[in-house]
C-alpha positions as CSV (number, residue, x, y, z in Angstrom):
1,M,41.9,-29.1,31.4
2,F,45.5,-27.8,32.1
3,E,45.9,-24.5,30.4
4,P,49.5,-23.1,31.1
5,N,49.4,-20.8,28.0
6,A,45.8,-19.8,27.9
7,E,45.4,-16.6,25.9
8,R,44.1,-13.6,27.8
9,F,42.1,-10.8,26.3
10,T,41.4,-7.3,27.6
11,P,37.9,-6.4,28.7
12,Q,37.4,-4.4,25.5
13,E,38.5,-7.4,23.4
14,I,36.2,-9.7,25.3
15,A,33.3,-7.4,24.6
16,L,34.1,-7.5,20.9
17,L,34.6,-11.3,20.9
18,Q,31.7,-12.5,23.1
19,P,28.9,-12.3,20.4
20,F,31.0,-14.5,18.1
21,V,32.5,-17.2,20.3
22,T,31.1,-19.5,23.0
23,N,33.8,-18.5,25.4
24,T,36.8,-16.2,25.6
25,E,38.9,-17.9,28.2
26,R,39.1,-21.7,27.4
27,P,41.1,-23.3,24.6
28,I,38.0,-25.2,23.3
29,F,35.2,-23.1,21.9
30,C,32.8,-22.7,19.0
31,L,32.1,-19.9,16.5
32,R,28.6,-18.4,16.4
33,N,26.6,-15.6,14.8
34,L,29.0,-15.4,11.9
35,P,28.1,-15.7,8.2
36,E,29.6,-18.7,6.4
37,V,32.0,-16.6,4.3
38,V,33.5,-15.1,7.4
39,K,33.9,-18.5,9.1
40,G,35.5,-20.0,6.0
41,A,37.9,-17.2,5.5
42,L,38.8,-17.2,9.2
43,F,39.6,-20.9,9.2
44,S,41.6,-20.6,6.0
45,R,43.8,-17.9,7.6
46,Y,44.0,-20.0,10.8
47,S,45.9,-22.8,9.1
48,R,48.8,-20.5,8.1
49,S,49.1,-18.2,11.1
50,T,50.8,-18.3,14.5
51,K,47.9,-16.5,16.0
52,S,45.0,-18.1,17.9
53,L,41.6,-18.2,16.1
54,R,40.1,-15.5,18.5
55,R,43.2,-13.3,18.0
56,L,42.8,-13.6,14.2
57,L,39.2,-12.8,14.4
58,L,40.0,-9.6,16.4
59,D,43.1,-8.5,14.4
60,E,42.3,-9.4,10.8
61,F,38.5,-9.4,10.6
62,I,36.8,-7.3,13.4
63,S,39.5,-4.6,13.3
64,E,40.2,-4.7,9.5
65,P,38.1,-2.0,7.8
66,E,38.5,-3.7,4.4
67,S,36.9,-6.9,5.5
68,G,33.5,-5.2,5.9
69,F,33.0,-7.3,9.0
70,H,30.8,-4.8,10.9
71,L,28.5,-4.3,7.9
72,I,28.0,-8.0,7.4
73,V,27.4,-8.9,11.0
74,A,25.3,-5.8,11.8
75,G,23.1,-6.3,8.7
76,A,22.3,-9.9,9.8
77,G,20.2,-8.7,12.7
78,N,18.6,-5.7,11.1
79,D,18.1,-5.4,7.4
80,P,18.6,-8.7,5.4
81,A,18.8,-6.7,2.2
82,A,21.6,-4.5,3.6
83,Q,23.4,-7.6,4.8
84,L,23.4,-9.1,1.4
85,V,24.8,-5.9,-0.1
86,A,27.5,-5.8,2.6
87,V,28.5,-9.4,1.8
88,K,28.9,-8.6,-1.9
89,Q,30.9,-5.5,-1.0
90,A,33.2,-7.5,1.2
91,E,33.5,-10.5,-1.2
92,A,36.8,-9.3,-2.8
93,F,38.5,-9.3,0.6
94,Y,37.3,-12.7,1.6
95,E,37.9,-14.2,-1.8
96,R,41.6,-13.1,-1.5
97,V,41.8,-15.0,1.8
98,L,40.0,-18.1,0.5
99,V,41.4,-18.4,-3.0
100,G,44.9,-17.4,-2.0
101,Y,45.5,-20.8,-0.5
102,G,44.8,-22.7,-3.8
103,D,43.4,-25.8,-1.9
104,D,40.1,-27.3,-2.9
105,S,39.6,-28.3,0.8
106,V,39.1,-24.6,1.6
107,A,35.7,-24.9,0.1
108,E,34.8,-27.4,2.8
109,L,35.0,-24.6,5.4
110,G,31.6,-23.0,4.5
111,G,28.3,-24.8,4.5
112,A,24.7,-24.2,3.8
113,H,21.2,-25.7,4.5
114,L,19.3,-25.8,1.2
115,A,15.7,-26.9,0.6
116,C,14.7,-28.3,-2.8
117,E,10.9,-28.5,-2.9
118,G,8.6,-29.9,-5.5
119,V,11.3,-31.9,-7.3
120,S,10.6,-35.2,-8.9
121,N,11.9,-38.5,-7.5
122,I,14.3,-38.6,-10.5
123,A,15.8,-35.3,-9.3
124,A,15.8,-36.5,-5.7
125,K,17.8,-39.6,-6.6
126,V,20.4,-37.5,-8.5
127,L,20.7,-35.1,-5.5
128,E,21.1,-38.1,-3.1
129,D,23.7,-39.8,-5.3
130,S,26.5,-37.7,-3.7
131,R,28.7,-39.8,-1.5
132,L,30.3,-37.4,1.0
133,G,30.0,-33.8,2.1
134,L,26.2,-33.6,1.7
135,S,23.5,-34.9,4.1
136,P,20.1,-35.3,2.4
137,L,16.8,-35.7,4.1
138,E,13.8,-36.5,1.9
139,K,10.0,-36.4,2.5
140,S,9.0,-39.9,3.7
141,T,6.6,-42.1,1.8
142,R,6.0,-44.0,5.1
143,Y,4.7,-41.0,7.1
144,V,3.3,-38.6,4.5
145,R,0.3,-39.0,2.2
146,F,1.1,-38.4,-1.4
147,D,-2.5,-37.9,-2.7
148,Q,-3.1,-34.3,-1.9
149,Q,-4.0,-32.2,-4.9
150,G,-2.9,-28.7,-5.8
151,P,-4.1,-26.3,-8.5
152,E,-2.7,-28.6,-11.2
153,G,-4.0,-31.7,-9.6
154,Y,-1.8,-34.5,-8.1
155,A,1.8,-33.5,-7.3
156,Y,3.9,-35.0,-10.0
157,L,6.2,-33.4,-12.5
158,R,4.7,-32.6,-15.9
159,E,8.0,-32.8,-17.8
160,P,8.0,-30.1,-20.5
161,A,9.3,-32.3,-23.3
162,L,6.6,-34.9,-22.6
163,M,3.9,-32.3,-22.3
164,A,4.9,-30.9,-25.7
165,S,4.7,-34.4,-27.3
166,P,1.8,-36.5,-28.6
167,Y,2.1,-38.5,-25.3
168,A,1.1,-35.7,-23.1
169,A,-2.5,-36.7,-22.5
170,R,-1.7,-40.4,-22.1
171,F,1.1,-39.6,-19.6
172,T,-1.1,-37.3,-17.4
173,D,-4.0,-39.8,-17.6
174,T,-1.7,-42.6,-16.4
175,M,-0.2,-40.5,-13.6
176,D,-3.6,-39.4,-12.5
177,H,-4.8,-43.0,-12.4
178,L,-1.8,-44.1,-10.3
179,F,-2.4,-41.4,-7.8
180,G,-6.2,-41.9,-7.8
181,T,-5.7,-45.6,-7.2
182,Y,-3.3,-44.9,-4.3
183,S,-5.8,-42.5,-2.8
184,A,-8.8,-44.9,-3.2
185,L,-7.0,-47.9,-1.7
186,L,-5.5,-46.2,1.4
187,A,-8.7,-46.4,3.5
188,P,-9.5,-50.1,2.8
189,V,-5.9,-51.1,3.1
190,Q,-5.5,-49.4,6.5
191,A,-8.8,-50.9,7.6
192,W,-7.6,-54.4,6.7
193,V,-4.3,-53.8,8.6
194,Q,-6.3,-52.8,11.7
195,T,-8.4,-55.9,11.3
196,Q,-5.4,-58.1,11.1
197,F,-3.6,-56.4,13.9
198,P,-6.1,-55.2,16.5
199,R,-4.9,-52.8,19.1
200,D,-3.5,-54.1,22.3
201,P,-4.9,-52.2,25.3
202,A,-1.4,-51.4,26.4
203,T,-0.7,-49.6,23.1
204,S,-1.8,-46.0,22.8
205,Q,-4.2,-45.0,20.1
206,R,-1.6,-42.6,18.7
207,A,1.1,-45.3,18.4
208,Y,-1.5,-47.8,16.9
209,A,-2.9,-45.3,14.4
210,S,0.7,-44.2,13.3
211,A,1.9,-47.8,12.9
212,T,-1.2,-49.0,10.9
213,Q,-1.1,-45.9,8.7
214,A,2.6,-46.4,8.0
215,K,1.9,-50.0,7.1
216,A,-0.8,-48.9,4.6
217,F,1.5,-46.3,3.1
218,D,4.3,-48.9,2.8
219,L,1.9,-51.4,1.0
220,L,0.8,-48.7,-1.5
221,R,3.9,-46.7,-2.1
222,G,4.7,-48.9,-5.2
223,L,2.0,-47.0,-7.1
224,L,3.9,-43.7,-6.8
225,P,5.8,-42.9,-10.0
226,M,9.2,-41.4,-10.3
227,A,7.5,-38.2,-11.4
228,T,6.1,-37.9,-7.9
229,C,7.1,-34.5,-6.4
230,T,8.9,-34.6,-3.1
231,N,11.0,-32.3,-0.9
232,V,14.7,-32.8,-0.2
233,G,16.7,-30.9,2.4
234,L,20.4,-30.8,2.0
235,F,23.1,-29.7,4.4
236,G,26.6,-29.7,3.0
237,N,29.9,-27.9,2.6
238,G,30.8,-25.7,-0.4
239,R,33.1,-28.2,-2.0
240,A,30.3,-30.9,-2.1
241,F,27.8,-28.4,-3.4
242,E,30.2,-27.2,-6.1
243,Y,30.6,-30.8,-7.3
244,L,26.9,-31.4,-7.1
245,L,26.1,-28.3,-9.2
246,T,28.6,-29.5,-11.8
247,K,27.1,-33.0,-11.9
248,L,23.6,-31.5,-12.3
249,A,24.7,-29.5,-15.3
250,A,25.9,-32.7,-16.9
251,T,22.7,-34.7,-16.4
252,P,20.5,-35.7,-19.3
253,F,17.3,-34.3,-17.6
254,A,16.1,-30.8,-18.3
255,E,14.7,-30.8,-14.7
256,T,17.9,-31.5,-13.0
257,Q,19.9,-29.0,-15.2
258,Q,17.4,-26.3,-14.3
259,L,17.5,-27.4,-10.6
260,G,21.2,-26.9,-10.6
261,Q,20.9,-23.4,-11.9
262,A,18.3,-22.6,-9.3
263,M,20.5,-24.1,-6.5
264,Q,23.5,-22.0,-7.8
265,A,21.5,-18.8,-7.5
266,E,20.5,-19.5,-3.9
267,L,23.9,-20.7,-2.8
268,D,25.4,-17.6,-4.3
269,L,23.4,-15.7,-1.7
270,V,24.9,-17.5,1.3
271,I,28.2,-19.1,0.3
272,P,29.1,-17.5,-3.0
273,A,32.9,-17.7,-2.6
274,F,32.6,-21.5,-2.0
275,V,30.6,-22.4,-5.1
276,K,31.9,-19.8,-7.5
277,R,33.9,-22.3,-9.7
278,S,30.9,-24.4,-10.5
279,K,29.5,-21.7,-12.8
280,G,33.0,-20.7,-14.2
281,E,35.0,-22.1,-17.0
282,R,36.4,-24.9,-14.8
283,G,32.9,-26.0,-13.8
284,R,31.6,-25.8,-17.4
285,A,34.5,-27.8,-18.7
286,Y,34.1,-30.5,-16.0
287,A,30.3,-30.8,-16.7
288,T,31.1,-31.2,-20.4
289,Y,33.6,-33.9,-19.6
290,I,31.1,-35.8,-17.4
291,A,28.4,-35.6,-20.1
292,A,30.7,-36.7,-22.9
293,L,31.9,-39.7,-20.9
294,R,28.3,-40.9,-20.4
295,E,27.4,-40.4,-24.0
296,R,30.5,-42.1,-25.4
297,V,30.0,-45.2,-23.2
298,A,26.3,-45.2,-24.0
299,D,27.0,-45.2,-27.7
300,I,29.4,-48.2,-27.4
301,A,27.0,-50.0,-25.1
302,A,24.1,-49.5,-27.6
303,H,25.9,-51.8,-30.1
304,I,26.3,-54.7,-27.6
305,D,23.7,-57.3,-28.3
306,V,21.6,-58.0,-25.2
307,S,18.3,-59.8,-24.9
308,H,16.1,-58.5,-22.2
309,P,15.8,-61.1,-19.5
310,S,12.4,-62.5,-18.6
311,Q,10.7,-61.0,-15.6
312,E,12.7,-62.1,-12.5
313,E,12.1,-62.3,-8.9
314,V,14.1,-60.2,-6.4
315,T,17.7,-61.3,-6.5
316,V,20.6,-60.4,-4.3
317,R,23.8,-62.0,-5.8
318,L,27.3,-61.8,-4.2
319,V,29.3,-61.6,-7.4
320,D,32.8,-60.8,-6.0
321,Y,34.7,-60.9,-2.8
322,D,38.3,-61.4,-1.6
323,P,39.1,-65.0,-0.8
324,E,42.1,-63.8,1.2
325,A,40.0,-61.4,3.3
326,E,40.3,-63.1,6.6
327,G,44.1,-63.2,6.7
328,K,44.4,-59.6,5.4
329,M,41.9,-58.4,8.1
330,V,43.8,-60.2,10.9
331,A,47.0,-58.5,9.7
332,A,45.2,-55.1,9.7
333,I,44.0,-55.8,13.3
334,L,47.6,-56.4,14.4
335,Y,49.1,-53.6,12.4
336,P,48.7,-50.7,15.0
337,H,50.2,-53.0,17.7
338,L,53.3,-54.3,16.0
339,D,56.4,-52.3,14.9
340,L,56.7,-54.2,11.7
341,P,55.9,-53.6,8.0
342,L,52.5,-54.8,6.8
343,T,54.1,-57.5,4.6
344,A,56.0,-58.9,7.6
345,I,52.8,-59.0,9.6
346,Q,50.9,-60.8,6.8
347,E,53.6,-63.4,6.7
348,R,53.2,-64.1,10.4
349,V,49.4,-64.2,10.0
350,E,49.8,-66.8,7.3
351,A,51.7,-69.0,9.7
352,M,49.1,-68.7,12.5
353,P,46.9,-71.5,13.5
354,E,43.2,-70.9,12.7
355,A,42.2,-70.8,16.3
356,E,44.7,-67.9,16.9
357,R,43.2,-66.0,13.9
358,V,39.7,-66.5,15.2
359,A,40.8,-65.3,18.7
360,L,42.2,-62.1,17.2
361,I,39.0,-61.4,15.2
362,E,36.9,-62.0,18.3
363,A,39.2,-59.7,20.3
364,A,38.8,-57.0,17.7
365,L,35.0,-57.3,17.8
366,G,34.8,-57.2,21.6
367,E,31.5,-57.3,23.4
368,R,29.1,-55.6,21.1
369,A,26.1,-54.6,23.3
370,S,24.3,-52.9,20.4
371,R,24.5,-52.4,16.7
372,F,26.0,-48.9,17.4
373,H,29.1,-50.6,18.6
374,R,30.9,-50.7,15.3
375,P,34.2,-52.6,14.8
376,G,37.4,-50.8,13.9
377,R,39.1,-49.9,10.6
378,A,40.6,-53.3,10.1
379,F,37.1,-54.5,9.2
380,E,37.3,-52.2,6.1
381,E,39.8,-54.7,4.6
382,P,37.3,-57.3,3.2
383,Y,35.1,-56.2,0.4
384,Y,31.9,-57.6,-1.2
385,S,30.3,-56.8,-4.5
386,F,26.5,-57.4,-4.9
387,D,24.3,-57.3,-7.9
388,I,20.7,-56.6,-6.8
389,L,17.4,-56.6,-8.6
390,A,14.6,-55.3,-6.4
391,D,11.7,-52.9,-6.4
392,I,12.5,-49.2,-6.8
393,G,11.1,-48.5,-3.3
394,A,13.8,-50.7,-1.7
395,Y,16.5,-49.0,-3.8
396,R,15.3,-45.6,-2.6
397,D,15.9,-46.6,1.0
398,L,19.2,-48.4,0.5
399,Q,20.6,-45.5,-1.7
400,R,20.9,-43.5,1.6
401,H,24.0,-45.4,2.5
402,R,26.8,-43.4,1.0
403,V,30.0,-44.8,2.5
404,L,30.1,-47.4,-0.2
405,T,29.8,-47.7,-4.0
406,Q,26.3,-47.8,-5.5
407,E,25.5,-47.5,-9.2
408,R,22.1,-48.1,-10.7
409,Q,20.8,-48.9,-14.2
410,H,17.9,-46.9,-15.8
411,F,14.5,-47.0,-14.1
412,T,12.6,-49.3,-16.4
413,V,9.5,-51.5,-16.6
414,A,11.5,-54.3,-18.3
415,H,12.0,-56.4,-15.1
416,G,8.3,-56.4,-14.1
417,F,6.8,-55.3,-10.8
418,V,6.3,-56.5,-7.2
419,V,2.9,-56.8,-5.7
420,P,2.9,-56.9,-1.9
421,P,1.2,-60.3,-0.9
422,E,-1.0,-58.4,1.7
423,L,-2.9,-56.7,-1.2
424,E,-4.0,-60.2,-2.4
425,E,-5.5,-60.8,1.0
426,V,-7.2,-57.4,1.0
427,G,-8.6,-58.2,-2.4
428,V,-7.2,-55.2,-4.2
429,A,-4.2,-56.7,-5.9
430,H,-5.9,-56.7,-9.3
431,I,-6.7,-53.0,-9.0
432,Y,-3.1,-52.3,-8.0
433,S,-1.7,-54.4,-10.8
434,A,-3.9,-52.8,-13.4
435,A,-2.7,-49.3,-12.6
436,L,0.9,-50.5,-12.8
437,Q,0.3,-52.2,-16.1
438,Q,-1.1,-49.0,-17.6
439,A,2.0,-47.2,-16.5
440,A,4.2,-49.9,-18.1
441,E,2.4,-49.5,-21.4
442,V,2.8,-45.7,-21.6
443,C,6.4,-46.0,-20.5
444,I,7.2,-48.5,-23.3
445,A,5.4,-46.3,-25.8
446,M,7.5,-43.3,-24.8
447,Q,11.0,-44.7,-24.3
448,A,12.1,-45.0,-27.9
449,E,11.6,-41.3,-28.5
450,F,12.2,-40.1,-24.9
451,P,14.6,-42.7,-23.3
452,H,15.4,-40.5,-20.3
453,E,12.1,-38.8,-19.8
454,A,10.2,-42.1,-19.9
455,Q,11.7,-42.9,-16.6
456,Y,9.3,-40.4,-14.9
457,A,6.4,-42.8,-15.7
458,V,8.0,-45.8,-13.9
459,P,6.3,-46.5,-10.5
460,F,8.2,-47.6,-7.4
461,S,6.9,-51.2,-7.6
462,F,8.9,-51.9,-10.7
463,R,12.2,-53.6,-10.3
464,V,15.5,-51.8,-10.8
465,R,19.0,-53.3,-11.0
466,W,21.9,-51.8,-9.1
467,R,25.3,-52.8,-7.8
468,I,26.8,-52.3,-4.3
469,K,30.4,-52.6,-3.4
470,L,31.1,-52.3,0.3
471,N,33.6,-53.3,2.9
472,L,32.8,-55.5,5.9
473,R,32.6,-52.7,8.4
474,E,30.0,-50.9,6.3
475,A,28.2,-54.3,5.8
476,Y,27.9,-54.6,9.6
477,H,26.2,-51.2,9.7
478,L,23.9,-51.6,6.7
479,I,22.8,-55.1,7.3
480,E,22.1,-54.7,11.0
481,L,20.3,-51.4,10.5
482,R,18.2,-52.4,7.5
483,S,17.2,-55.8,8.9
484,A,15.8,-54.2,12.0
485,R,12.1,-54.9,12.7
486,Q,10.8,-51.4,11.9
487,G,12.2,-51.5,8.4
488,H,10.2,-51.9,5.2
489,P,10.0,-55.6,4.3
490,S,11.5,-55.2,0.8
491,Y,14.8,-53.8,2.0
492,R,14.8,-56.0,5.1
493,Q,14.8,-59.0,2.8
494,I,17.8,-57.6,0.9
495,A,19.7,-57.0,4.1
496,Q,19.0,-60.5,5.3
497,A,20.1,-62.0,1.9
498,M,23.3,-60.0,2.0
499,F,24.0,-61.4,5.5
500,R,23.4,-65.0,4.3
501,A,25.7,-64.4,1.3
502,I,28.6,-63.0,3.4
503,S,28.1,-65.7,6.0
504,A,28.4,-68.4,3.3
505,V,31.8,-67.3,2.2
506,H,33.2,-65.7,5.4
507,P,31.4,-67.3,8.3
508,T,34.1,-66.2,10.8
509,L,33.9,-62.6,9.7
510,A,30.1,-62.5,9.7
511,R,29.8,-64.1,13.1
512,G,30.1,-60.8,14.9
513,M,26.9,-59.5,13.3
514,H,24.8,-60.2,16.4
515,F,22.0,-57.7,15.6
516,V,20.8,-59.0,12.2
517,D,17.0,-59.6,12.6
518,Q,16.0,-62.5,10.3
519,N,12.4,-62.6,11.5
520,D,9.3,-61.4,9.7
521,Y,6.8,-59.0,11.3
522,G,3.3,-57.9,10.4
523,L,3.2,-54.4,11.9
524,E,6.8,-53.3,11.5
525,R,6.5,-49.8,13.0
526,L,4.5,-50.7,16.2
527,T,7.5,-51.4,18.5
528,A,9.2,-48.1,17.4
529,E,6.0,-46.2,18.0
530,Q,5.6,-47.7,21.5
531,R,9.2,-46.7,22.3
532,L,8.3,-43.2,21.2
533,D,5.4,-43.2,23.7
534,Q,7.7,-44.3,26.4
535,K,10.2,-41.5,25.6
536,R,7.4,-38.9,25.7
537,Q,6.1,-40.1,29.0
538,A,9.6,-40.0,30.5
539,Q,10.0,-36.4,29.3
540,E,6.6,-35.4,30.7
541,G,7.3,-37.2,33.9
């Protein structure tokens, strides 16, 4: 790289800088070994200074006594308690740097890794509702058994309001029965899977055992209730955490409100300056506003006469799309290449022959060699709105897609449940269904008095209704990823149905989705496990 004005540092300055930057001589470098509050304040100052980042670090942080820099950094490697004290002592200095800019985006300059353990699936879904700025990772129902017992028994949330109610014994009996059924059926279901799909000699025992166990977990995960405790890891920036903490304070669940308070306490230890407003007057006012919105709309909706639909099958309905999408997208494809207003380009596109439009779309798609080759921003022009009714297990997987709009209704037993057809063949479908029916009865009994808390009793096999609004570019990503062979059958069917719906209204736009897998498979994870073996062998070789 040509560096005519590369900054030079003295040997003494280099010695000071080296622990905190990946290099002292090149214009591209990373920060390291610095607390989040220092990095955030440093970048905030960087945006309004003529100095380089390394020069700022030297002049205004390392060499500034008021910053407490040496105490903060030295404490990190020696005494954690001393380091925390030093951070608090230096907080006023860094807060002046951060808050002085008055820009909410400053809170994106500090981040944290946060673990939330032993939270219910209700809480996990609230945590994972955040669209941007947070990256969640949840304990998988496909790879982890959920029937281990602790001092209290099976790992599910004993919600305090329910435990203090006359429903307590009935709730715990039902939850215990769900987990007990899950535990009892794992061995026979996995044995059946192995009988149906015997191991090929070319497949390792490890890959085979992992694939057949994953299949058994997939078939039985519908027994797990929303009260099931799980672990969620979150990485995010301060601004995203601040908003999440505010939303948690506004939720109707005692668990999530208390979770927000616990998260605030931990984030105050690592990025306090970035999440300070969530516990201040501004955060409290915003939480009150969110809660009031929900309650007002709910009150109005309660007076709308609705008759519960009869139990339905899984449905994926395309309810809205842009009929003019193709022309708009072609104009968007051309826009970066023509020195014309968008309206003028749209007029030219309207006059184009169909063949020319198709040629432009194909040129914008190019030769997609894999699903990772994603088309450009012009493909964000078309939009599609879907109304989906499917089992909660499928919703949990598809909720992970955040660059789109998703909104769900309450978790309920009103729409019935799904029984995997394989359980009929195993001969245990009646046992599975009986456990779900017991859960439905206790849920119905509780929901009049505890409309929110009753959702904890709803197992994953029951259907939930939610809507998705996404653009074509995101549809390429979601549909090709979620239709892949290794996916769970329930969400693979949804992805395949979405592809068919888009193809029906916009066949030219959907034609580029080359990597939609519309086949059915018996042992979904086997190919992925075999690839894992190949990678391990290559690394060992």
